[in-house]
C-alpha positions in Angstrom: 18.7 -23.2 -8.1 16.4 -26.1 -8.7 13.4 -24.7 -11.0 9.9 -26.2 -10.8 9.4 -28.6 -13.9 6.5 -28.5 -16.3 4.7 -32.0 -17.1 5.7 -33.2 -20.7 3.4 -31.6 -23.5 2.3 -28.8 -21.0 1.7 -25.6 -22.0 3.7 -22.7 -21.1 0.8 -21.2 -19.2 0.6 -24.4 -16.9 2.3 -23.9 -13.6 4.1 -27.2 -12.6 4.0 -29.1 -9.3 6.4 -27.2 -6.9 7.9 -30.5 -5.9 9.1 -31.6 -9.2 12.1 -30.0 -11.2 12.0 -28.0 -14.4 14.1 -30.0 -17.0 13.4 -27.3 -19.7 11.2 -26.9 -22.6 10.9 -26.1 -26.5 8.9 -23.8 -28.4 8.7 -20.4 -30.0 10.6 -17.4 -28.7 10.0 -13.8 -29.8 11.7 -10.6 -28.4 10.4 -7.2 -27.0 9.7 -4.3 -29.0 11.4 -1.0 -28.2 8.3 0.6 -26.8 8.8 -1.7 -23.6 11.9 0.3 -22.9 12.1 1.8 -19.3 8.5 0.1 -18.5 8.2 -1.6 -15.3 8.2 -5.4 -15.4 6.3 -8.0 -13.6 9.3 -8.3 -11.3 9.5 -4.8 -10.4 12.4 -3.7 -12.3 12.6 -1.4 -15.1 13.1 -3.4 -18.6 16.2 -2.5 -20.2 16.5 -4.0 -23.8 20.5 -3.8 -23.5 20.4 -6.3 -20.6 20.2 -10.2 -21.3 16.7 -10.6 -19.7 13.5 -12.5 -20.7 9.9 -13.0 -19.8 8.4 -16.5 -19.1 4.8 -17.6 -18.0 5.9 -19.2 -14.7 9.5 -19.6 -14.1 10.6 -17.6 -10.9 12.0 -14.1 -11.2 15.9 -14.4 -11.2 16.1 -17.7 -12.6 18.7 -18.1 -15.3 17.8 -20.0 -18.5 19.9 -21.0 -21.6 18.1 -20.2 -24.7 19.2 -22.2 -27.5 18.2 -21.9 -31.3 17.2 -25.1 -32.7 18.3 -24.5 -36.2 21.7 -22.8 -35.5 22.8 -24.2 -32.0 23.4 -20.5 -31.0 22.5 -19.9 -27.4 22.5 -17.4 -24.6 21.9 -17.1 -21.0 19.0 -14.7 -19.8 17.5 -13.9 -16.4 13.8 -14.0 -16.0 12.4 -10.5 -15.1 8.8 -10.3 -16.4 5.6 -12.5 -17.2 4.7 -13.9 -20.6 1.2 -14.0 -21.4 1.0 -15.8 -24.5 0.1 -19.4 -25.3 1.9 -19.3 -28.5 5.3 -18.7 -27.1 7.6 -20.1 -24.4 9.6 -17.0 -23.9 10.1 -13.4 -24.9 13.5 -12.0 -25.0 15.4 -8.7 -24.6 16.8 -7.1 -27.9 20.1 -7.8 -26.7 19.5 -11.5 -26.2 17.6 -11.6 -29.3 20.6 -9.9 -31.1 22.9 -12.7 -29.7 20.6 -15.3 -31.2 20.7 -13.6 -34.7 16.8 -13.6 -34.6 16.0 -9.9 -35.0 15.2 -10.1 -38.7 13.0 -13.3 -38.3 11.2 -11.9 -35.2 10.3 -15.3 -34.0 12.5 -18.5 -33.8 12.2 -21.9 -32.5 14.1 -22.5 -29.4 14.9 -25.0 -26.3 15.0 -23.7 -22.7 17.2 -25.3 -20.3 18.0 -24.3 -16.5 21.1 -22.7 -16.2 
């Protein structure tokens, strides 16, 4: 699946030109708190913190993204199921994805996102 590409230096809130291809981006990741469990996502599904899912500002629902922690190199593949309405973060991960990246204690971490 070819994903749209954000211009270099663009904020995660800026929707890219649909003719370009998204090559990835870097920034801060956080994860959903437990109070989101069972609530409906912007994509229409129920949020399940045990699944490897995430919220992003504009990537199409169903997109697969590799999330890699910059400091450790640990990575996980997530599916975009929700929208992120933050200019400070590039992705919001499920608890399961955050656990795989060992970021639960810190709550946030610097990551690189790549299409998968």
